[in-house]
FIDOPA-740675 format. One record per atom (N, C-alpha, C): residue number from 1; x, y, z; residue in one letter. Coordinates in pm, 1 decimal. Layout:
N
{k->NUM; xx->X; yy->Y; zz->Z; r->A}
...
***
This chain:
139
{k->1; xx->-1121.3; yy->1177.1; zz->20421.0; r->M}
{k->1; xx->-1028.3; yy->1279.5; zz->20466.2; r->M}
{k->1; xx->-1095.0; yy->1416.2; zz->20474.6; r->M}
{k->2; xx->-1183.9; yy->1447.0; zz->20381.1; r->R}
{k->2; xx->-1247.6; yy->1579.2; zz->20377.6; r->R}
{k->2; xx->-1335.7; yy->1604.5; zz->20499.4; r->R}
{k->3; xx->-1380.5; yy->1499.3; zz->20564.2; r->H}
{k->3; xx->-1467.1; yy->1515.3; zz->20681.5; r->H}
{k->3; xx->-1388.5; yy->1541.1; zz->20809.0; r->H}
{k->4; xx->-1257.9; yy->1526.1; zz->20804.7; r->Q}
{k->4; xx->-1174.0; yy->1553.9; zz->20921.0; r->Q}
{k->4; xx->-1131.3; yy->1700.9; zz->20913.3; r->Q}
{k->5; xx->-1163.1; yy->1780.6; zz->21014.6; r->P}
{k->5; xx->-1135.1; yy->1924.4; zz->21009.1; r->P}
{k->5; xx->-989.9; yy->1959.4; zz->20976.8; r->P}
{k->6; xx->-895.3; yy->1885.5; zz->21031.0; r->D}
{k->6; xx->-754.8; yy->1918.5; zz->21006.8; r->D}
{k->6; xx->-708.8; yy->1876.8; zz->20866.8; r->D}
{k->7; xx->-787.5; yy->1798.9; zz->20795.9; r->M}
{k->7; xx->-750.9; yy->1753.7; zz->20661.6; r->M}
{k->7; xx->-836.7; yy->1819.1; zz->20552.7; r->M}
{k->8; xx->-937.0; yy->1895.1; zz->20592.0; r->A}
{k->8; xx->-1033.5; yy->1948.5; zz->20496.5; r->A}
{k->8; xx->-969.5; yy->2037.2; zz->20389.5; r->A}
{k->9; xx->-863.4; yy->2107.5; zz->20423.0; r->S}
{k->9; xx->-802.1; yy->2196.7; zz->20324.7; r->S}
{k->9; xx->-676.8; yy->2137.7; zz->20260.6; r->S}
{k->10; xx->-653.0; yy->2009.0; zz->20280.9; r->T}
{k->10; xx->-538.3; yy->1942.4; zz->20219.3; r->T}
{k->10; xx->-561.8; yy->1930.0; zz->20068.8; r->T}
{k->11; xx->-460.1; yy->1962.2; zz->19991.4; r->Y}
{k->11; xx->-469.9; yy->1948.5; zz->19846.2; r->Y}
{k->11; xx->-437.1; yy->1803.3; zz->19812.7; r->Y}
{k->12; xx->-533.6; yy->1732.7; zz->19753.8; r->M}
{k->12; xx->-516.9; yy->1589.8; zz->19728.9; r->M}
{k->12; xx->-503.7; yy->1560.6; zz->19579.3; r->M}
{k->13; xx->-398.4; yy->1489.9; zz->19545.8; r->I}
{k->13; xx->-376.2; yy->1442.3; zz->19409.2; r->I}
{k->13; xx->-387.0; yy->1290.5; zz->19412.9; r->I}
{k->14; xx->-481.1; yy->1237.6; zz->19338.1; r->L}
{k->14; xx->-493.9; yy->1092.0; zz->19329.6; r->L}
{k->14; xx->-398.3; yy->1041.2; zz->19221.5; r->L}
{k->15; xx->-319.8; yy->944.2; zz->19258.1; r->L}
{k->15; xx->-227.5; yy->879.1; zz->19164.2; r->L}
{k->15; xx->-267.9; yy->732.2; zz->19160.4; r->L}
{k->16; xx->-324.7; yy->690.5; zz->19049.6; r->T}
{k->16; xx->-383.0; yy->556.7; zz->19041.0; r->T}
{k->16; xx->-365.7; yy->498.9; zz->18900.7; r->T}
{k->17; xx->-384.4; yy->370.6; zz->18889.4; r->S}
{k->17; xx->-377.3; yy->306.7; zz->18757.9; r->S}
{k->17; xx->-513.6; yy->306.9; zz->18689.0; r->S}
{k->18; xx->-616.3; yy->349.0; zz->18759.8; r->R}
{k->18; xx->-751.7; yy->352.9; zz->18702.1; r->R}
{k->18; xx->-761.4; yy->470.5; zz->18604.8; r->R}
{k->19; xx->-791.9; yy->440.2; zz->18479.0; r->D}
{k->19; xx->-789.3; yy->545.7; zz->18379.0; r->D}
{k->19; xx->-921.1; yy->564.5; zz->18304.0; r->D}
{k->20; xx->-1026.2; yy->495.7; zz->18346.2; r->H}
{k->20; xx->-1156.8; yy->516.2; zz->18282.6; r->H}
{k->20; xx->-1217.1; yy->647.8; zz->18331.6; r->H}
{k->21; xx->-1292.4; yy->711.5; zz->18245.3; r->I}
{k->21; xx->-1352.2; yy->840.5; zz->18280.8; r->I}
{k->21; xx->-1439.4; yy->829.4; zz->18405.0; r->I}
{k->22; xx->-1511.0; yy->717.9; zz->18422.4; r->K}
{k->22; xx->-1595.0; yy->703.3; zz->18542.6; r->K}
{k->22; xx->-1509.5; yy->696.9; zz->18669.0; r->K}
{k->23; xx->-1387.8; yy->640.6; zz->18659.9; r->D}
{k->23; xx->-1297.8; yy->636.2; zz->18775.4; r->D}
{k->23; xx->-1243.9; yy->775.5; zz->18808.0; r->D}
{k->24; xx->-1210.4; yy->848.9; zz->18703.0; r->I}
{k->24; xx->-1159.8; yy->985.6; zz->18721.8; r->I}
{k->24; xx->-1268.2; yy->1072.6; zz->18785.4; r->I}
{k->25; xx->-1389.5; yy->1063.8; zz->18731.3; r->L}
{k->25; xx->-1500.5; yy->1142.5; zz->18787.0; r->L}
{k->25; xx->-1530.5; yy->1101.0; zz->18930.5; r->L}
{k->26; xx->-1522.2; yy->971.1; zz->18959.4; r->A}
{k->26; xx->-1545.6; yy->923.5; zz->19096.1; r->A}
{k->26; xx->-1438.8; yy->977.5; zz->19190.2; r->A}
{k->27; xx->-1314.5; yy->986.3; zz->19141.5; r->G}
{k->27; xx->-1207.1; yy->1042.5; zz->19223.5; r->G}
{k->27; xx->-1233.2; yy->1188.0; zz->19259.1; r->G}
{k->28; xx->-1278.8; yy->1265.6; zz->19159.4; r->F}
{k->28; xx->-1311.0; yy->1405.8; zz->19187.3; r->F}
{k->28; xx->-1432.8; yy->1417.8; zz->19278.1; r->F}
{k->29; xx->-1532.3; yy->1333.6; zz->19256.2; r->E}
{k->29; xx->-1651.1; yy->1334.7; zz->19342.0; r->E}
{k->29; xx->-1614.9; yy->1299.6; zz->19486.3; r->E}
{k->30; xx->-1513.2; yy->1216.7; zz->19503.7; r->A}
{k->30; xx->-1469.7; yy->1176.1; zz->19637.9; r->A}
{k->30; xx->-1390.8; yy->1286.3; zz->19708.2; r->A}
{k->31; xx->-1356.9; yy->1393.1; zz->19634.4; r->G}
{k->31; xx->-1289.4; yy->1505.6; zz->19698.3; r->G}
{k->31; xx->-1149.3; yy->1533.2; zz->19649.5; r->G}
{k->32; xx->-1102.6; yy->1461.7; zz->19547.8; r->A}
{k->32; xx->-967.8; yy->1487.0; zz->19496.4; r->A}
{k->32; xx->-962.5; yy->1623.4; zz->19428.9; r->A}
{k->33; xx->-847.5; yy->1688.9; zz->19438.1; r->D}
{k->33; xx->-826.2; yy->1816.2; zz->19370.4; r->D}
{k->33; xx->-761.9; yy->1796.3; zz->19233.1; r->D}
{k->34; xx->-692.1; yy->1685.9; zz->19215.8; r->D}
{k->34; xx->-627.0; yy->1654.4; zz->19088.8; r->D}
{k->34; xx->-619.7; yy->1502.9; zz->19076.0; r->D}
{k->35; xx->-591.7; yy->1456.4; zz->18956.2; r->Y}
{k->35; xx->-595.1; yy->1312.4; zz->18929.6; r->Y}
{k->35; xx->-488.5; yy->1280.4; zz->18827.0; r->Y}
{k->36; xx->-402.9; yy->1185.9; zz->18858.5; r->L}
{k->36; xx->-299.6; yy->1139.7; zz->18765.5; r->L}
{k->36; xx->-308.6; yy->988.9; zz->18750.8; r->L}
{k->37; xx->-283.0; yy->941.0; zz->18628.7; r->V}
{k->37; xx->-288.5; yy->797.8; zz->18600.6; r->V}
{k->37; xx->-146.0; yy->744.0; zz->18591.0; r->V}
{k->38; xx->-124.0; yy->627.3; zz->18653.3; r->K}
{k->38; xx->6.4; yy->560.4; zz->18646.6; r->K}
{k->38; xx->21.4; yy->492.3; zz->18510.9; r->K}
{k->39; xx->136.2; yy->479.5; zz->18463.1; r->P}
{k->39; xx->258.0; yy->544.9; zz->18511.8; r->P}
{k->39; xx->252.6; yy->692.1; zz->18474.1; r->P}
{k->40; xx->298.3; yy->776.8; zz->18563.6; r->C}
{k->40; xx->293.6; yy->920.7; zz->18534.8; r->C}
{k->40; xx->434.1; yy->973.8; zz->18512.5; r->C}
{k->41; xx->437.9; yy->1082.4; zz->18444.4; r->N}
{k->41; xx->563.7; yy->1151.0; zz->18417.7; r->N}
{k->41; xx->603.6; yy->1227.3; zz->18543.6; r->N}
{k->42; xx->725.3; yy->1209.0; zz->18596.3; r->P}
{k->42; xx->767.4; yy->1278.6; zz->18718.8; r->P}
{k->42; xx->761.6; yy->1431.1; zz->18705.0; r->P}
{k->43; xx->789.6; yy->1483.4; zz->18585.6; r->E}
{k->43; xx->782.1; yy->1628.7; zz->18565.5; r->E}
{k->43; xx->638.0; yy->1677.8; zz->18575.8; r->E}
{k->44; xx->545.5; yy->1599.2; zz->18522.2; r->E}
{k->44; xx->404.1; yy->1635.7; zz->18532.2; r->E}
{k->44; xx->358.9; yy->1633.9; zz->18677.5; r->E}
{k->45; xx->403.0; yy->1533.2; zz->18752.2; r->L}
{k->45; xx->368.1; yy->1525.6; zz->18894.2; r->L}
{k->45; xx->421.7; yy->1646.9; zz->18969.1; r->L}
{k->46; xx->547.7; yy->1684.9; zz->18943.3; r->R}
{k->46; xx->604.3; yy->1803.9; zz->19009.8; r->R}
{k->46; xx->526.9; yy->1930.0; zz->18971.8; r->R}
{k->47; xx->489.9; yy->1939.9; zz->18845.0; r->A}
{k->47; xx->413.7; yy->2057.7; zz->18800.3; r->A}
{k->47; xx->278.4; yy->2064.8; zz->18870.7; r->A}
{k->48; xx->213.0; yy->1952.1; zz->18884.5; r->R}
{k->48; xx->81.9; yy->1951.8; zz->18950.8; r->R}
{k->48; xx->95.0; yy->1979.8; zz->19101.0; r->R}
{k->49; xx->203.8; yy->1935.9; zz->19161.4; r->V}
{k->49; xx->228.8; yy->1968.4; zz->19302.6; r->V}
{k->49; xx->251.5; yy->2118.7; zz->19316.7; r->V}
{k->50; xx->324.5; yy->2178.9; zz->19222.0; r->R}
{k->50; xx->344.9; yy->2325.3; zz->19226.1; r->R}
{k->50; xx->211.5; yy->2398.7; zz->19213.2; r->R}
{k->51; xx->126.3; yy->2349.6; zz->19123.2; r->V}
{k->51; xx->-6.9; yy->2409.6; zz->19108.4; r->V}
{k->51; xx->-84.0; yy->2397.4; zz->19239.6; r->V}
{k->52; xx->-78.1; yy->2280.7; zz->19302.0; r->G}
{k->52; xx->-146.2; yy->2260.9; zz->19429.8; r->G}
{k->52; xx->-95.4; yy->2355.1; zz->19536.8; r->G}
{k->53; xx->36.0; yy->2373.4; zz->19541.8; r->R}
{k->53; xx->94.6; yy->2465.7; zz->19639.1; r->R}
{k->53; xx->45.1; yy->2608.3; zz->19612.9; r->R}
{k->54; xx->41.0; yy->2647.2; zz->19486.2; r->R}
{k->54; xx->-5.6; yy->2781.2; zz->19450.4; r->R}
{k->54; xx->-152.8; yy->2800.0; zz->19489.9; r->R}
{k->55; xx->-234.6; yy->2699.2; zz->19465.6; r->V}
{k->55; xx->-376.2; yy->2705.4; zz->19503.7; r->V}
{k->55; xx->-389.2; yy->2722.3; zz->19655.2; r->V}
{k->56; xx->-312.9; yy->2644.8; zz->19731.2; r->L}
{k->56; xx->-319.5; yy->2654.4; zz->19877.9; r->L}
{k->56; xx->-272.0; yy->2790.7; zz->19927.6; r->L}
{k->57; xx->-168.7; yy->2846.4; zz->19865.2; r->E}
{k->57; xx->-121.2; yy->2979.7; zz->19903.7; r->E}
{k->57; xx->-227.3; yy->3085.2; zz->19874.8; r->E}
{k->58; xx->-293.8; yy->3073.3; zz->19760.6; r->L}
{k->58; xx->-401.2; yy->3167.8; zz->19727.3; r->L}
{k->58; xx->-518.6; yy->3153.9; zz->19823.4; r->L}
{k->59; xx->-553.7; yy->3031.0; zz->19858.9; r->Q}
{k->59; xx->-661.5; yy->3009.5; zz->19955.3; r->Q}
{k->59; xx->-626.3; yy->3069.0; zz->20090.7; r->Q}
{k->60; xx->-501.4; yy->3052.6; zz->20131.2; r->S}
{k->60; xx->-457.1; yy->3107.4; zz->20259.1; r->S}
{k->60; xx->-461.7; yy->3260.2; zz->20257.0; r->S}
{k->61; xx->-414.5; yy->3319.0; zz->20146.6; r->A}
{k->61; xx->-418.6; yy->3465.4; zz->20134.8; r->A}
{k->61; xx->-562.5; yy->3514.5; zz->20135.4; r->A}
{k->62; xx->-649.6; yy->3444.5; zz->20064.8; r->L}
{k->62; xx->-790.3; yy->3482.7; zz->20061.4; r->L}
{k->62; xx->-852.8; yy->3472.4; zz->20200.6; r->L}
{k->63; xx->-821.8; yy->3365.6; zz->20272.0; r->A}
{k->63; xx->-874.2; yy->3350.3; zz->20407.9; r->A}
{k->63; xx->-825.5; yy->3464.2; zz->20497.7; r->A}
{k->64; xx->-699.3; yy->3504.8; zz->20479.3; r->G}
{k->64; xx->-647.0; yy->3618.1; zz->20556.3; r->G}
{k->64; xx->-720.5; yy->3746.4; zz->20524.5; r->G}
{k->65; xx->-749.5; yy->3769.3; zz->20396.8; r->H}
{k->65; xx->-823.6; yy->3890.0; zz->20357.6; r->H}
{k->65; xx->-967.0; yy->3886.5; zz->20410.8; r->H}
{k->66; xx->-1028.2; yy->3770.6; zz->20407.1; r->V}
{k->66; xx->-1163.9; yy->3757.2; zz->20461.1; r->V}
{k->66; xx->-1162.8; yy->3787.8; zz->20610.8; r->V}
{k->67; xx->-1063.7; yy->3737.3; zz->20681.8; r->A}
{k->67; xx->-1054.1; yy->3763.9; zz->20826.0; r->A}
{k->67; xx->-1035.8; yy->3912.9; zz->20852.3; r->A}
{k->68; xx->-952.6; yy->3979.0; zz->20770.9; r->Q}
{k->68; xx->-934.0; yy->4123.5; zz->20786.5; r->Q}
{k->68; xx->-1063.4; yy->4199.0; zz->20760.0; r->Q}
{k->69; xx->-1135.7; yy->4159.2; zz->20657.4; r->L}
{k->69; xx->-1263.2; yy->4224.2; zz->20626.8; r->L}
{k->69; xx->-1365.6; yy->4202.6; zz->20737.0; r->L}
{k->70; xx->-1368.5; yy->4082.2; zz->20791.7; r->Q}
{k->70; xx->-1461.2; yy->4055.3; zz->20902.1; r->Q}
{k->70; xx->-1426.1; yy->4137.9; zz->21024.9; r->Q}
{k->71; xx->-1295.8; yy->4152.8; zz->21049.8; r->Q}
{k->71; xx->-1252.6; yy->4233.5; zz->21164.1; r->Q}
{k->71; xx->-1287.9; yy->4380.2; zz->21140.5; r->Q}
{k->72; xx->-1266.6; yy->4428.2; zz->21019.3; r->A}
{k->72; xx->-1300.7; yy->4566.8; zz->20987.9; r->A}
{k->72; xx->-1451.1; yy->4589.1; zz->20999.2; r->A}
{k->73; xx->-1528.0; yy->4494.0; zz->20951.6; r->L}
{k->73; xx->-1673.0; yy->4505.1; zz->20960.1; r->L}
{k->73; xx->-1719.0; yy->4507.5; zz->21104.9; r->L}
{k->74; xx->-1656.4; yy->4426.3; zz->21187.5; r->A}
{k->74; xx->-1693.3; yy->4421.8; zz->21329.0; r->A}
{k->74; xx->-1660.0; yy->4552.8; zz->21400.3; r->A}
{k->75; xx->-1558.4; yy->4623.5; zz->21351.1; r->S}
{k->75; xx->-1518.1; yy->4746.3; zz->21419.1; r->S}
{k->75; xx->-1582.1; yy->4871.7; zz->21360.3; r->S}
{k->76; xx->-1662.0; yy->4855.0; zz->21254.5; r->V}
{k->76; xx->-1730.1; yy->4972.0; zz->21198.2; r->V}
{k->76; xx->-1827.4; yy->5024.9; zz->21302.2; r->V}
{k->77; xx->-1815.7; yy->5152.4; zz->21325.9; r->R}
{k->77; xx->-1904.3; yy->5211.6; zz->21425.4; r->R}
{k->77; xx->-2038.7; yy->5245.8; zz->21362.1; r->R}
{k->78; xx->-2143.5; yy->5220.5; zz->21436.3; r->Q}
{k->78; xx->-2277.9; yy->5250.1; zz->21389.9; r->Q}
{k->78; xx->-2344.3; yy->5345.7; zz->21487.8; r->Q}
{k->79; xx->-2429.3; yy->5429.8; zz->21433.2; r->L}
{k->79; xx->-2511.2; yy->5514.1; zz->21518.8; r->L}
{k->79; xx->-2633.8; yy->5433.1; zz->21558.2; r->L}
{k->80; xx->-2655.8; yy->5422.8; zz->21685.5; r->Q}
{k->80; xx->-2772.4; yy->5351.3; zz->21731.4; r->Q}
{k->80; xx->-2812.2; yy->5401.7; zz->21868.6; r->Q}
{k->81; xx->-2935.6; yy->5382.1; zz->21900.4; r->G}
{k->81; xx->-2984.1; yy->5422.3; zz->22031.1; r->G}
{k->81; xx->-3031.7; yy->5567.3; zz->22032.7; r->G}
{k->82; xx->-3048.1; yy->5619.6; zz->22151.1; r->L}
{k->82; xx->-3099.9; yy->5753.3; zz->22173.4; r->L}
{k->82; xx->-2985.6; yy->5853.8; zz->22178.3; r->L}
{k->83; xx->-2995.6; yy->5961.4; zz->22099.4; r->L}
{k->83; xx->-2894.5; yy->6067.3; zz->22099.2; r->L}
{k->83; xx->-2952.4; yy->6190.2; zz->22167.6; r->L}
{k->84; xx->-2894.9; yy->6232.5; zz->22281.0; r->P}
{k->84; xx->-2941.8; yy->6356.0; zz->22344.5; r->P}
{k->84; xx->-2900.6; yy->6476.4; zz->22259.4; r->P}
{k->85; xx->-2997.2; yy->6559.9; zz->22224.6; r->I}
{k->85; xx->-2970.1; yy->6677.7; zz->22141.6; r->I}
{k->85; xx->-3033.7; yy->6799.2; zz->22206.5; r->I}
{k->86; xx->-2961.0; yy->6909.9; zz->22207.6; r->C}
{k->86; xx->-3012.8; yy->7034.3; zz->22264.8; r->C}
{k->86; xx->-3122.1; yy->7090.4; zz->22174.0; r->C}
{k->87; xx->-3232.4; yy->7128.1; zz->22232.8; r->S}
{k->87; xx->-3345.4; yy->7180.9; zz->22156.1; r->S}
{k->87; xx->-3314.3; yy->7315.3; zz->22091.2; r->S}
{k->88; xx->-3218.2; yy->7389.0; zz->22146.2; r->Y}
{k->88; xx->-3189.4; yy->7523.4; zz->22095.1; r->Y}
{k->88; xx->-3073.0; yy->7524.6; zz->21996.4; r->Y}
{k->89; xx->-2957.8; yy->7477.1; zz->22040.5; r->C}
{k->89; xx->-2838.7; yy->7488.3; zz->21954.7; r->C}
{k->89; xx->-2812.4; yy->7363.1; zz->21871.7; r->C}
{k->90; xx->-2888.5; yy->7256.6; zz->21898.1; r->K}
{k->90; xx->-2878.1; yy->7130.3; zz->21823.8; r->K}
{k->90; xx->-2744.6; yy->7058.3; zz->21843.7; r->K}
{k->91; xx->-2676.9; yy->7084.5; zz->21954.9; r->R}
{k->91; xx->-2555.7; yy->7008.1; zz->21985.4; r->R}
{k->91; xx->-2595.7; yy->6871.9; zz->22040.3; r->R}
{k->92; xx->-2505.3; yy->6775.7; zz->22020.9; r->I}
{k->92; xx->-2526.2; yy->6637.8; zz->22065.5; r->I}
{k->92; xx->-2437.9; yy->6611.9; zz->22187.2; r->I}
{k->93; xx->-2495.1; yy->6544.1; zz->22289.6; r->R}
{k->93; xx->-2413.5; yy->6503.9; zz->22403.6; r->R}
{k->93; xx->-2347.3; yy->6371.4; zz->22367.4; r->R}
{k->94; xx->-2213.7; yy->6369.6; zz->22367.3; r->N}
{k->94; xx->-2140.4; yy->6249.9; zz->22324.1; r->N}
{k->94; xx->-2125.4; yy->6149.0; zz->22437.7; r->N}
{k->95; xx->-2052.0; yy->6042.6; zz->22410.3; r->D}
{k->95; xx->-2035.2; yy->5934.1; zz->22507.5; r->D}
{k->95; xx->-1957.0; yy->5976.4; zz->22631.0; r->D}
{k->96; xx->-1878.0; yy->6083.9; zz->22621.8; r->Q}
{k->96; xx->-1801.8; yy->6134.3; zz->22736.8; r->Q}
{k->96; xx->-1878.4; yy->6244.6; zz->22810.4; r->Q}
{k->97; xx->-2005.7; yy->6261.7; zz->22775.1; r->N}
{k->97; xx->-2095.0; yy->6357.9; zz->22837.4; r->N}
{k->97; xx->-2059.0; yy->6503.1; zz->22805.0; r->N}
{k->98; xx->-1993.0; yy->6525.2; zz->22692.3; r->Y}
{k->98; xx->-1963.4; yy->6660.0; zz->22644.7; r->Y}
{k->98; xx->-2056.4; yy->6692.9; zz->22528.4; r->Y}
{k->99; xx->-2086.3; yy->6820.0; zz->22513.9; r->W}
{k->99; xx->-2173.9; yy->6863.6; zz->22404.7; r->W}
{k->99; xx->-2089.0; yy->6906.3; zz->22286.3; r->W}
{k->100; xx->-2123.4; yy->6857.3; zz->22167.9; r->E}
{k->100; xx->-2048.2; yy->6893.0; zz->22048.4; r->E}
{k->100; xx->-2143.3; yy->6914.5; zz->21931.0; r->E}
{k->101; xx->-2091.5; yy->6979.3; zz->21827.7; r->Q}
{k->101; xx->-2171.4; yy->7005.9; zz->21709.3; r->Q}
{k->101; xx->-2221.9; yy->6874.7; zz->21649.3; r->Q}
{k->102; xx->-2341.9; yy->6878.8; zz->21597.7; r->L}
{k->102; xx->-2402.2; yy->6760.7; zz->21537.8; r->L}
{k->102; xx->-2314.0; yy->6700.7; zz->21428.8; r->L}
{k->103; xx->-2260.7; yy->6784.9; zz->21338.6; r->E}
{k->103; xx->-2179.4; yy->6732.1; zz->21228.9; r->E}
{k->103; xx->-2048.0; yy->6670.9; zz->21278.6; r->E}
{k->104; xx->-1992.9; yy->6722.5; zz->21387.3; r->T}
{k->104; xx->-1871.7; yy->6664.6; zz->21444.7; r->T}
{k->104; xx->-1901.3; yy->6525.6; zz->21500.1; r->T}
{k->105; xx->-2010.4; yy->6514.9; zz->21572.2; r->Y}
{k->105; xx->-2048.6; yy->6385.5; zz->21628.8; r->Y}
{k->105; xx->-2073.7; yy->6283.6; zz->21518.6; r->Y}
{k->106; xx->-2150.4; yy->6321.6; zz->21418.7; r->L}
{k->106; xx->-2181.5; yy->6228.5; zz->21310.1; r->L}
{k->106; xx->-2056.7; yy->6191.0; zz->21230.9; r->L}
{k->107; xx->-1967.0; yy->6283.7; zz->21208.2; r->S}
{k->107; xx->-1842.1; yy->6253.2; zz->21138.2; r->S}
{k->107; xx->-1757.2; yy->6154.1; zz->21217.0; r->S}
{k->108; xx->-1756.3; yy->6168.5; zz->21348.6; r->D}
{k->108; xx->-1678.3; yy->6078.8; zz->21434.1; r->D}
{k->108; xx->-1739.2; yy->5939.4; zz->21444.3; r->D}
{k->109; xx->-1869.1; yy->5927.6; zz->21422.9; r->H}
{k->109; xx->-1937.6; yy->5800.6; zz->21443.1; r->H}
{k->109; xx->-1990.6; yy->5738.2; zz->21314.1; r->H}
{k->110; xx->-1953.7; yy->5792.9; zz->21201.8; r->S}
{k->110; xx->-1996.7; yy->5736.4; zz->21074.2; r->S}
{k->110; xx->-1897.7; yy->5779.2; zz->20966.7; r->S}
{k->111; xx->-1927.3; yy->5744.0; zz->20844.7; r->E}
{k->111; xx->-1842.6; yy->5784.4; zz->20732.9; r->E}
{k->111; xx->-1899.4; yy->5906.9; zz->20661.9; r->E}
{k->112; xx->-1995.7; yy->5972.0; zz->20723.1; r->A}
{k->112; xx->-2060.8; yy->6087.9; zz->20661.7; r->A}
{k->112; xx->-1965.7; yy->6207.0; zz->20655.9; r->A}
{k->113; xx->-1971.6; yy->6279.0; zz->20545.2; r->L}
{k->113; xx->-1898.4; yy->6403.9; zz->20527.6; r->L}
{k->113; xx->-2001.7; yy->6514.7; zz->20511.3; r->L}
{k->114; xx->-1965.5; yy->6634.9; zz->20548.6; r->F}
{k->114; xx->-2062.0; yy->6744.0; zz->20546.4; r->F}
{k->114; xx->-2011.5; yy->6862.0; zz->20465.6; r->F}
{k->115; xx->-2104.9; yy->6928.9; zz->20402.6; r->S}
{k->115; xx->-2080.7; yy->7061.1; zz->20344.0; r->S}
{k->115; xx->-2189.3; yy->7150.1; zz->20403.3; r->S}
{k->116; xx->-2161.2; yy->7276.4; zz->20414.6; r->H}
{k->116; xx->-2257.4; yy->7365.4; zz->20477.7; r->H}
{k->116; xx->-2322.3; yy->7455.4; zz->20374.0; r->H}
{k->117; xx->-2446.1; yy->7485.7; zz->20399.2; r->G}
{k->117; xx->-2523.5; yy->7573.2; zz->20312.2; r->G}
{k->117; xx->-2632.9; yy->7638.3; zz->20395.3; r->G}
{k->118; xx->-2721.3; yy->7706.7; zz->20328.4; r->I}
{k->118; xx->-2832.9; yy->7772.8; zz->20396.2; r->I}
{k->118; xx->-2961.2; yy->7726.6; zz->20328.1; r->I}
{k->119; xx->-3052.7; yy->7672.2; zz->20405.4; r->C}
{k->119; xx->-3178.7; yy->7625.2; zz->20348.9; r->C}
{k->119; xx->-3266.2; yy->7745.9; zz->20313.6; r->C}
{k->120; xx->-3363.5; yy->7729.2; zz->20226.2; r->P}
{k->120; xx->-3449.7; yy->7841.5; zz->20184.8; r->P}
{k->120; xx->-3522.7; yy->7908.0; zz->20301.0; r->P}
{k->121; xx->-3566.0; yy->7830.0; zz->20397.5; r->S}
{k->121; xx->-3638.1; yy->7886.7; zz->20511.7; r->S}
{k->121; xx->-3547.3; yy->7978.5; zz->20593.7; r->S}
{k->122; xx->-3423.4; yy->7933.7; zz->20621.6; r->C}
{k->122; xx->-3329.3; yy->8016.9; zz->20697.3; r->C}
{k->122; xx->-3285.5; yy->8138.1; zz->20615.5; r->C}
{k->123; xx->-3274.9; yy->8121.6; zz->20486.1; r->Y}
{k->123; xx->-3238.6; yy->8236.6; zz->20401.4; r->Y}
{k->123; xx->-3346.0; yy->8344.6; zz->20413.7; r->Y}
{k->124; xx->-3472.3; yy->8303.5; zz->20404.3; r->Q}
{k->124; xx->-3581.9; yy->8400.6; zz->20411.0; r->Q}
{k->124; xx->-3594.0; yy->8465.2; zz->20548.7; r->Q}
{k->125; xx->-3580.5; yy->8382.1; zz->20653.3; r->S}
{k->125; xx->-3606.0; yy->8436.4; zz->20787.4; r->S}
{k->125; xx->-3483.2; yy->8500.2; zz->20852.8; r->S}
{k->126; xx->-3361.8; yy->8463.7; zz->20811.0; r->I}
{k->126; xx->-3241.3; yy->8513.5; zz->20878.3; r->I}
{k->126; xx->-3152.7; yy->8594.6; zz->20783.7; r->I}
{k->127; xx->-3111.6; yy->8533.2; zz->20674.2; r->M}
{k->127; xx->-3013.6; yy->8597.1; zz->20586.4; r->M}
{k->127; xx->-3070.8; yy->8716.5; zz->20509.1; r->M}
{k->128; xx->-3186.6; yy->8700.5; zz->20451.1; r->K}
{k->128; xx->-3243.6; yy->8808.3; zz->20369.4; r->K}
{k->128; xx->-3264.0; yy->8936.3; zz->20450.8; r->K}
{k->129; xx->-3323.5; yy->8926.7; zz->20573.6; r->P}
{k->129; xx->-3335.6; yy->9049.2; zz->20654.3; r->P}
{k->129; xx->-3200.1; yy->9112.2; zz->20687.5; r->P}
{k->130; xx->-3098.2; yy->9028.5; zz->20714.0; r->Q}
{k->130; xx->-2964.9; yy->9082.4; zz->20743.8; r->Q}
{k->130; xx->-2907.0; yy->9152.7; zz->20621.0; r->Q}
{k->131; xx->-2922.5; yy->9090.5; zz->20505.4; r->L}
{k->131; xx->-2871.5; yy->9151.3; zz->20382.4; r->L}
{k->131; xx->-2945.6; yy->9281.5; zz->20350.8; r->L}
{k->132; xx->-3076.7; yy->9282.2; zz->20369.6; r->E}
{k->132; xx->-3154.0; yy->9402.6; zz->20343.9; r->E}
{k->132; xx->-3119.4; yy->9511.5; zz->20442.5; r->E}
{k->133; xx->-3095.6; yy->9474.0; zz->20568.0; r->G}
{k->133; xx->-3056.6; yy->9571.0; zz->20670.8; r->G}
{k->133; xx->-2918.8; yy->9631.1; zz->20641.4; r->G}
{k->134; xx->-2827.7; yy->9547.7; zz->20596.4; r->A}
{k->134; xx->-2694.0; yy->9596.4; zz->20561.5; r->A}
{k->134; xx->-2699.0; yy->9688.3; zz->20441.2; r->A}
{k->135; xx->-2785.2; yy->9656.3; zz->20346.6; r->A}
{k->135; xx->-2797.6; yy->9741.2; zz->20226.3; r->A}
{k->135; xx->-2860.2; yy->9875.6; zz->20262.0; r->A}
{k->136; xx->-2953.4; yy->9876.7; zz->20356.8; r->A}
{k->136; xx->-3018.8; yy->10001.2; zz->20396.1; r->A}
{k->136; xx->-2924.5; yy->10093.8; zz->20469.6; r->A}
{k->137; xx->-2821.9; yy->10041.3; zz->20536.0; r->H}
{k->137; xx->-2728.8; yy->10124.6; zz->20611.5; r->H}
{k->137; xx->-2610.2; yy->10171.8; zz->20530.2; r->H}
{k->138; xx->-2600.4; yy->10133.5; zz->20405.2; r->K}
{k->138; xx->-2487.9; yy->10178.1; zz->20322.1; r->K}
{k->138; xx->-2511.8; yy->10321.7; zz->20279.0; r->K}
{k->139; xx->-2403.6; yy->10402.7; zz->20280.6; r->P}
{k->139; xx->-2419.3; yy->10543.7; zz->20241.1; r->P}
{k->139; xx->-2433.9; yy->10559.6; zz->20091.9; r->P}
***
């Protein structure tokens, strides 16, 4: 039964008069999910059927979650290929042929978040002269 695709996920309980441990192990090796020996208690059989139903429901829910994760993974956007970037302002030309800020483009195409700061080189060459110039003009 396990080799038939439509039966592969069937929960199988073997109900047999064979009660030797080698028979029980052979039943599980053959693909059984549970094993009961005759004569069996009807309440025990119902309980094991409920367990089987619960296992199948959990497997179904898990399969649904796996499918959702696979779909989410397939839709994750990745940066790849050649990105046109302006040599002066560092804007990126997007897929609609519009120019936008680098951080906007990267935020839209990845999970990256940005904070802004000033690197030491820009501080020395741009900010420090501006600050010194502003200080020199104060009365």
